N, C-alpha and C positions, 0 to 999 in steps of 0.2 A: 448718352443719348438714351440707351436702355432704362436708367434710372429715371431721366425726365419722361420718358414713355409711362413706365409703369407709375410714376407718381399722377401723371395726368390721367391715366385710365381710372386709378383708384379714386382720385377725386371724383371724375365723372360719374363711376360706378355709384360711390357712397350718395352723391347727391341725388341721381337719378331713383336709387334705391328708396332713400328717405322721402322723397316727394312722392313716388308709388306707393310705399308702406302707409304714407299718411292718406293717400287719397283712397287706397284700398280700405283702410280703417273707418273712413267715413261712409264709404259703400256698404262696408257689413254693418255697421252700425244701423244705418238707414234701412236695410234689407231686414236686419232683425227686428227693429222695430215695428215695419210693417207687417212682417209675418206674425208677431205676437198681437199687433192691433188686428190683423184679420182673425186669429183665434180668439181672441177675447170677444170681438163681436159676434162669430160665429157661436160662441159658448152661451153667450147673454141671449142670444136669438133663441137658439136651442132649449135654454133652461127655462125661458118664460113659458114656451109652448108645452114643455114637457111638465113644468110645475103644475099649470092648470089641469092637466090630464090626471096627473098623480092625485091631486086634491079630489077631484071626481070620484076616483077609484078607492081612495081611503074613506070618503065621506059615505060610500055605498058599501064599505067593507068587502069590496071585490078583490082579494088580495091576488087569486090566481089570475085575473085580468091585468093587475098592475106588474105580477111577474113577466107576464106574456109581453105586454109593453115593452118592459124593461130589456126584455130579449130581442124584440125587434129592434130595437135603436141602439143597441150596445155594440153594433158592428158599423156605426158610420166611421166616416173618415177621422183617424187618430182618436177616436173616442177609446179610452180605455176600460171605463167602466162607470157604473151608477150605483149609489146606496141611498136607500131610504130608513132615517131614523126618527124615533118618536121624540116626544117633547124631553125624555130623561136621556138622550142619545143613546138609547138602545137599538140595534139595527133591526128593521123591520124586513127587509129585503135587499138583497145586493148581488150583481153580477159576479159570476166566479172571477174573472180576471181583476175585477176590484178588489175583492177579499185577497187574492193572492198578492197583491202589490202592496195594499194599505192594510194594515193589519189593526191598528189603533185609530179610534176617531181624533181627526185633525181638530185643532184648535178653532180653525175657521167655521166648522159647524155650529159649535156653541155659541161663537159671536153672531153667526146669522141669526140664530133663534132667539137670543136674549134681545138682539137689537132689531128684529124682526124687519131685517131688510138682506138683500144678497150680499154674500162677501166673496172677494177671490182673491187667489195668491199662487205664486210660484212655489212648488214644494219638490223636495227630492226624496225618494223613498226607494230603498233596495236598488240603488244605482241607477234610478230612473228619475229622469227631469219631467215633472207633472205640472200641469195647470189646473187648480182646482176651483171650482165655482160651487159655491154652497149658497142654497135658497129657503127661506122658511116654507111650510106648508100651513095651510089653513083650514081650519073646520069649518062645518056649516054657518056658525055663528061669527067667522072672521077671527077668531082667536087662533093664536099659533098651535098648531098640533104637533108639528115637527119639522123635519127639515130632511134637504135631500143635499147629495154632493154628485156633481158631475165631473169626473176626473179625466184629462186629455193627456196623451203622452207627447211631450214636447220634443222628442228626439229627432224630429224631421227637421225642427227648426236649426238645431245644431249640426244637422248633416248637411243642409243646405248653407249654413255659413261655412264649414268645411270646404265645400265645393267652391264658395266664392273664393276663399284664400288659397285654395289650390289653382283656381284660374289667375287670381293676381299673381302668384308666385312663378306661374308658366309665362305670364306677360312680361314680369320682372326679368326673370331668365333671358327672354328673347331681346328685350331691350339692352340688356348687358353685353349680349352679343353683338348686336348690332353696333354700341358704342364702341366696344374693343376693336372690331373691325374697322370702323370709319376713323377713328383715332390711331391706329396705325397706318390707315393709309395716308392720314394727313400728317402725321410726323415724318413718314417717310417721303413724300413727295415735297411736302414744304420746308423740312427741316434737314433730315438726313442727307438727301441728296445735294442742295446747296453748300451744306457744310463740307459734304465729301469732296466736291468740285474745288471749293475754296482751299482746302486743305491739301489738295493735288497741285492746285496753282502754286500756293506758299513753298512745297517741296520743291516744286521745278525752279521756282527761284532760288532756293539753297542750293541744288545742285547743278544749277545752270541749263537744265534741259529747257529746251523752248515749249511753250504751253500758250495758249491763248488766256487771256483774262475771262473769268466768269462773266456771265451776261450780268446787267445791273440788277434783274430783279431777283437773282441769286443773293446779292449782299444788301437788299432792302432791309431785311430784319437786321443784319449786322452791320449798319450803316456806319455807327463810330468806329468799329475796329476796321472796317472798309477805308474810310477817310485816313487813318494811320498806315496802313498796309499798302495804299495805292503809291503815295509818293515813295514809301520805302522800296518800294518794287522798282519805280523809276530810276530811284538812285543808285540801285543794285544792278540793274541794266547798263546805266551809263559807267558804273566803276568797272563794271565786267567786260564792258567793250573797250574800255581805255585800257585795261589790263591786258587784253588779248592784242591790241594794237601795239602796244609797248613791247610783249614778248615776241611778236612777229617781226617787228623792226629790229630788236635785238639779236634775233636768229639770223637776219639777213646782213647784220652790220650796218643798218641804215638807222641806226638810234638818231634822234633829233637832238644836234647839238646847239647850246645856248652860250652865251658869253660866260656866265656863270659856271656853267658846268666845264666849258673849256679852261678856266682860270683854276678850278678846282683840281681838274685831271692834271695839268702841268705840275701843280705844286706837289701833287702826290708822287709824280714821276722824278722831279727835281730833289726830292727830299730835303729841302733848306736850301739847296743851291741856287745861284742866281742865274738868270736867263737873260742873253743880250741879244737883240735883234738888230740887225747892220742892213740899213737897207738904202738905197739911192735916191729915195724919195719918201715922203712920209708916208708911214704905215696907216692902212684904214683902220681906224676903230669905230665901231658902230656905236 
């Protein structure tokens, strides 16, 4: 019974865990895609606005104003830093946090300047996960004069994913505990107790102890065995009752005599000698 309970519990735990993990994986993927989509949309919107202002400062040659604007926007949520490059990929201005993490010009900025369109990619630098948006900057004649990079720290996305997985594992652990408790109760009430009552009944049949037969619902799931045991139990009761009656009669010298038993008894006593019965009338022979 313990092995059956263990196998049943393990099977249920594995099944529920697999389903929960699969469901959690889809949820994590959906949350991750949603967070990335939100970040990309936010970066694109901010990049368009910042690029227009940066082009205005560059065309006017107002580098202090450009630096002041970069410092003002560098503390936005999850924004790691901003860098401005000329057409030859020489850095014109960058925020301190940007230079501490990204020491070389990523290839995305050269692709953006050469193709004259925004480029974006996810990037890893110094054990940090970054999202980088590169966009070209234009001169007054609409020619490409350089480019800019806006870098976002995506560590919060990873932290959110870990939180989702943590909550999923807590839910799985709770489900496993509930499954184990319910399975143990079902096995105890529906299997262990009926089997124990049936075993006690069979033991009583073997030892001659009087005990009532288990109720029918206890033997429902053991129906094939019950069909065989019930006639056997009745036969054992009848045989035991007959043996008890015979023993009682023998002890009181009131054994039941039959013609065959009487004949066998006489033959044993005479040991082969003849027996003559003399009577003044015809003997009664049953």
